[in-house]
C-alpha positions in Angstrom: 21.4 -19.8 23.5 22.5 -20.4 20.1 22.2 -24.0 20.8 18.6 -23.7 22.6 17.2 -21.5 19.3 18.2 -24.0 16.8 16.5 -27.0 18.3 13.3 -25.1 19.1 13.4 -24.1 15.6 14.5 -27.6 14.6 11.2 -29.0 16.0 9.1 -26.1 14.1 10.7 -25.8 10.6 9.2 -27.6 7.7 11.3 -30.4 6.1 13.1 -27.3 4.2 12.9 13.7 -3.7 16.8 13.7 -3.3 18.4 11.5 -5.6 19.0 8.8 -3.4 22.6 6.9 -3.4 20.4 3.8 -2.1 17.8 4.4 -5.2 20.1 4.7 -7.7 22.1 2.1 -6.2 19.1 -0.4 -6.3 18.3 0.7 -9.7 21.9 -0.9 -11.0 0.2 -4.8 24.4 3.5 -6.9 23.8 6.0 -7.5 26.5 9.2 -5.4 26.2 12.8 -6.1 27.7 14.6 -3.0 27.5 18.7 -3.4 26.5 20.6 -0.8 27.9 22.6 1.2 26.0 26.8 1.4 25.5 28.5 4.8 24.4 30.6 3.5 21.2 33.2 5.9 19.5 32.8 5.4 15.7 35.0 5.3 12.7 33.9 7.4 9.9 32.6 4.0 7.8 30.9 2.6 10.8 27.3 2.6 11.8 26.1 1.1 15.5 22.6 -0.7 15.7 21.2 -1.3 19.4 18.1 -3.3 19.7 16.4 -1.8 22.7 13.4 -3.7 23.0 10.0 -4.7 20.8 10.7 -2.4 17.6 12.9 0.1 18.7 16.7 0.8 17.8 18.9 3.2 17.8 21.2 3.7 15.1 24.0 5.9 15.8 26.6 7.5 13.1 30.2 8.5 12.9 29.5 11.9 13.4 27.2 11.2 17.2 23.8 11.5 15.9 21.7 9.3 17.3 17.9 8.2 16.0 15.6 6.2 17.9 13.1 4.0 15.3 9.2 3.2 16.5 9.4 5.3 19.8 7.0 5.0 22.4 8.4 7.3 25.1 11.7 4.6 25.9 15.1 5.9 24.4 17.2 3.3 26.8 18.4 7.1 28.9 19.7 8.8 25.8 18.2 11.9 24.1 18.3 11.0 20.5 18.7 13.8 17.6 15.3 12.3 16.0 12.8 9.1 16.5 10.6 7.6 14.1 7.1 5.9 14.9 4.3 4.0 13.7 0.8 4.4 14.3 -0.8 0.7 14.6 0.0 0.7 18.5 0.6 2.6 21.2 3.9 0.5 21.6 4.8 2.2 18.7 4.8 6.1 18.8 3.7 8.5 21.8 1.4 11.3 21.5 3.9 13.1 23.9 7.5 12.5 22.9 10.2 14.5 24.9 9.9 17.7 23.6 14.2 17.8 23.6 13.5 16.1 20.7 14.5 17.7 17.7 13.2 15.9 15.0 10.1 13.9 15.3 8.9 12.3 12.5 5.7 10.3 12.4 5.0 7.5 10.1 1.2 8.6 9.0 0.1 12.1 8.6 -2.6 13.3 11.5 -4.1 15.4 8.7 -5.1 12.3 6.3 -2.9 11.7 3.1 0.8 9.8 3.0 3.1 10.9 5.4 6.6 12.6 3.6 9.5 12.4 5.0 12.9 12.8 3.4 15.6 15.4 5.8 19.5 14.9 7.0 19.7 14.5 10.7 23.4 15.5 11.0 25.2 12.8 9.1 21.9 10.3 8.6 19.5 10.9 5.6 15.9 9.8 6.9 13.4 9.2 4.1 9.9 6.7 4.3 7.4 4.9 1.9 4.0 4.0 3.2 2.3 1.3 3.3 -1.4 0.4 4.9 -2.7 -1.5 8.1 -5.4 -2.7 8.8 -8.0 -1.0 11.2 -11.0 1.1 10.8 -14.7 0.2 9.1 -13.1 -0.1 5.8 -10.9 -2.9 7.4 -7.2 -1.1 5.7 -6.5 2.5 6.6 -4.0 3.8 4.2 -0.8 4.9 4.2 -1.0 4.2 8.1 2.6 2.9 8.4 5.8 3.7 7.0 8.7 1.6 6.3 11.8 4.4 7.3 15.2 4.2 5.4 18.3 5.7 6.9 20.9 6.2 4.8 24.2 6.9 6.5 28.4 5.9 5.7 27.1 3.9 2.6 24.8 1.7 4.2 20.9 1.7 4.1 19.5 0.3 6.9 15.3 -0.2 6.6 13.1 -0.6 9.2 9.8 -1.9 8.5 7.6 -0.8 10.9 4.0 -2.5 11.6 4.1 -3.8 8.0 0.7 -5.9 7.3 1.0 -6.7 4.0 3.1 -8.0 0.8 5.3 -5.2 -0.6 4.0 -4.3 -4.4 6.7 -3.2 -7.1 6.2 0.3 -6.5 6.9 -0.1 -2.9 9.9 -1.5 -4.0 11.3 1.0 -6.3 10.3 3.7 -3.7 12.6 1.9 -1.1 15.6 1.2 -3.2 18.4 -1.3 -2.1 18.9 -2.1 1.6 21.9 -3.4 3.4 20.3 -4.2 6.3 16.3 -4.6 7.2 14.8 -4.5 10.6 11.8 -7.0 9.9 8.9 -7.5 13.0 8.2 -11.5 12.9 5.2 -12.0 15.0 3.6 -13.9 13.0 0.2 -12.1 13.5 0.0 -8.8 14.5 1.7 -7.6 11.4 1.7 -10.4 9.1 1.9 -14.4 8.5 5.9 -15.4 9.1 5.7 -17.0 5.7 4.3 -13.4 3.6 7.0 -12.0 6.0 9.8 -14.6 4.6 8.3 -13.7 1.0 8.8 -9.6 1.5 12.2 -10.4 2.4 13.1 -12.4 -0.2 11.7 -9.4 -2.3 14.0 -6.7 -0.9 17.0 -9.1 -0.6 19.0 -7.2 1.9 22.4 -8.9 3.2 21.5 -8.8 7.0 18.2 -9.2 8.5 17.7 -8.8 11.8 14.6 -10.1 13.7 12.1 -7.9 15.6 9.0 -7.5 17.5 8.4 -11.4 17.9 7.7 -11.1 22.4 9.8 -14.4 23.4 12.0 -16.9 22.3 9.5 -19.3 21.0 8.1 -16.7 18.3 11.9 -16.4 17.5 12.6 -20.1 17.3 10.0 -20.4 14.5 10.9 -17.7 12.3 14.4 -19.3 12.4 12.7 -22.4 11.2 10.5 -20.9 8.4 13.6 -19.4 7.0 15.2 -22.6 6.9 18.5 -22.6 5.2 17.9 -19.4 3.1 20.3 -17.4 5.9 23.1 -18.3 8.0 22.0 -17.4 11.4 24.0 -15.5 14.0 22.7 -15.4 17.3 24.7 -12.1 19.3 25.4 -12.2 23.1 24.8 -8.4 23.1 21.9 -6.2 21.7 24.2 -3.9 19.7 26.6 -4.5 16.4 28.6 -2.5 14.9 28.5 -2.2 10.3 30.4 -1.1 7.9 29.4 -1.1 4.3 33.1 -3.5 3.4 32.3 -6.0 6.6 28.5 -6.9 4.8 28.6 -10.6 4.8 28.6 -12.4 1.4 25.6 -14.3 2.0 22.6 -13.8 3.7 22.6 -13.9 7.5 19.8 -13.7 10.4 21.6 -12.1 12.6 19.6 -12.5 15.9 20.1 -9.5 19.3 19.7 -9.7 22.2 16.2 -8.4 23.5 12.7 -8.5 22.7 
């Protein structure tokens, strides 16, 4: 898998609220291949991410809290404690979430204005920063997408959702530090891959995990666009356990199985 991605990339590459720990530290109709979920006992400093398809991940905390991102009804057979959703397409939300899910966090406000979330769910703090999406008569729907930030076990994990534009200084200030970012790299439905790379340069996360890429060709094109800016690692599994102490010294592009 690694060799085939590198070869394909080479053929497409160019020549080259409450005070947040993350904020405080910052100041100093697509194809889905669902993945299976494997339960893991986590240590007090560990966080597990499982890529279950498209833009959906399971984020699992040391205390056993489980959150599914961009939930459209599929959660790999588990009952999550919470789900987040975005409204750009029906593959990123559902109007009929499982009623047993205790927290349903929509990235838009159905009543108008920006969605505002800042909530403690078990041992995970979840907050959001809204961005705009294309659509509507004006060509742009204000606050239609949310970047969700998950603060857990000393890590700050950001899910960019269905991001449609570059981030301004006001967005970056509200997001704060991100250690791990989950980024859509489709190159069209969200943003061009070069623009998304510019977003990543702005965010400066230590680990970048691509999502929302529909197949290996699109992923390989993004790897080619990244070039040597990130160390590439392709995992043989859809999941990975992280700790703050084990974050890489240099930025890493980590490909988890599934898309």
